[in-house]
C-alpha angles and dihedrals in degrees: 000000000000092000091049090050092051091049090050092047094050090047090055091050093051092047093048092051091049092050093048091047091050092051092050091045091052092053089045091055089053089049092050091052090049092050091049096046094047093056086238095172093057103024124084092202103086104147094118092051092045090052092051091047092052093046095051092044092052096045096051098030095238148113127261127196128186118203134181124233090277091060092248111148110240097173133019119178087210091049092225107108104035113137092016128109112252111217115189129138095243097058101064096058091049094050088049090060105269124136128266115307118220122188128176109211115211092324088287107082136030119213116202122184115188129181121243116206127211117262090263091048089233097123144357110276097185142305144263116234116199122187113183133175120241090204094118091053093046094046088056090045092051091048093051091045091052091050091046094049090047090052091048090050091050091047090049091051091049091047091050092050093047091045091050092050092045091047090052090053091049098040094052096062090040089056089049090051090048090053090049091050089052090054090049090052086056091052100259110135098154104087115082122211117243110187124159126189132076119026091243092054092047090050089049089050092050092048090047091051089048089052090049090052090050091048091048091049089048091050091047090049091049093051091045090048092052090047092049093047090049091049095045092050094041094055097063091039090054091048092051091047091053091048092047093048089049090054096046096040096060130056129210097024115165118260091241091061091048089051092049092049092048090051089052090050089050090051091052091048090052089051092051090048091052092050091050093046091048090050090052090048090050091052090050089053093053106115092199090061093065093249117196112243117202103205120191135161105263133186097233094195093059090040092058092043090056091051092050091049090054092049097042094090091057090052093046091059089066097031093247115162117226116201123187119197115191109188097185140347111283129196120180142167105248144141098255095200098049097040090043089058090051096049092043090055092052095048094041091051089050088057098041097048095043133100122256111270089021130131141240120202121197119187130184125198138154145190131197093291112022141028120221128213120192121190115188130174140181093229139121098297128216124269110251093238092056100046094091091059103048093094093055118108115267092000114145127184091205110019096189093049091046092056091047090055092045097247121161096201090242102090099093092040088056090046094052093046092051092049093048088049086063091047089249135130138229130202132183130213118184142163121192115255090005104073145256135268126200118196117199126188121192128176114246090222120049116228122196 
């Protein structure tokens, strides 16, 4: 704004000087014609010319000199140089036939030298030299500049005051947010932020509260996870301790009882080992941990068939029929190990939580962008109110049944993590006593 004002002010000054110079030059042209027509250089009667000289000099507050072609001053409105030779750079070119010479001296005076022709216009008889002050123009310029600078100063003061008030309104909530962040760094997620003011600050407050809720949920999940891990590991340890104390607390027990107790201890050790392995698998699936994904081009049809072949003996023990429907050949870029673990969990759960003589149907299909895996069973089903929790770590629909089947409660959490690692999705549809269906969608091409 200051630069624009200075440009505008300088433009006004240049235009005002040009206009004043043009006005003086116009009166000078009239004067030159009068000097030429009155035979000034040969006539002793010069009252008309003298009157015009005085009038122009008074109007424009300047000095006018009339010289002949030998640069001798014939008239000087100040009466100082008459009869003397006037030597200035601008006269010689004019007497030699060049046009009017205009010179602005130090932005304070304008010097105009104009030729005066003889009465017959045959030659230049002399020249008119006009030296006028630009004080009027510059006084107006200074006045406008003072007003403009005063306005700019007032505007600057107002802007500073408004900026200070606005900054105070902005800094206050920022300080509150800073204090809240400090509390969070100390582990306090409970207090919500309640800031009112500008829309941007309120949106920041809302987003901050949303972040706090997420952090609180994450902290709750972490504590619950630690508690669940402790509980899951403590249970087999407690069982083994009881079995060991039973063996050491009694003498003369039959070998068969020792053998039975040792088998039970082995079972509990296997269970602990499975929990630990599942925990390690879950950590490896965590996308936030920078997990390494080994992507290769895989024939998904053959991949699923190998999984079903491995799980067929488990199904045969309970006479559960496994049916695989492959709609079309499917090839996709996947991590065979991680996605194999996910699909194995889905199919194995469909077998474990099924009825004897039941069925498991696996279907594979694809379009131009995704492939789709559907795993359906005729099993127990999942209550509608519990379906949103089945992908949580250590969550079990039926805890007693899960322990009987050797489940750690981490299988579906691992499955979901592996699918999300491939930018896929998984959905569940289930009706109690009628069975469960899992629908999985995976991109054919893996994108980082």
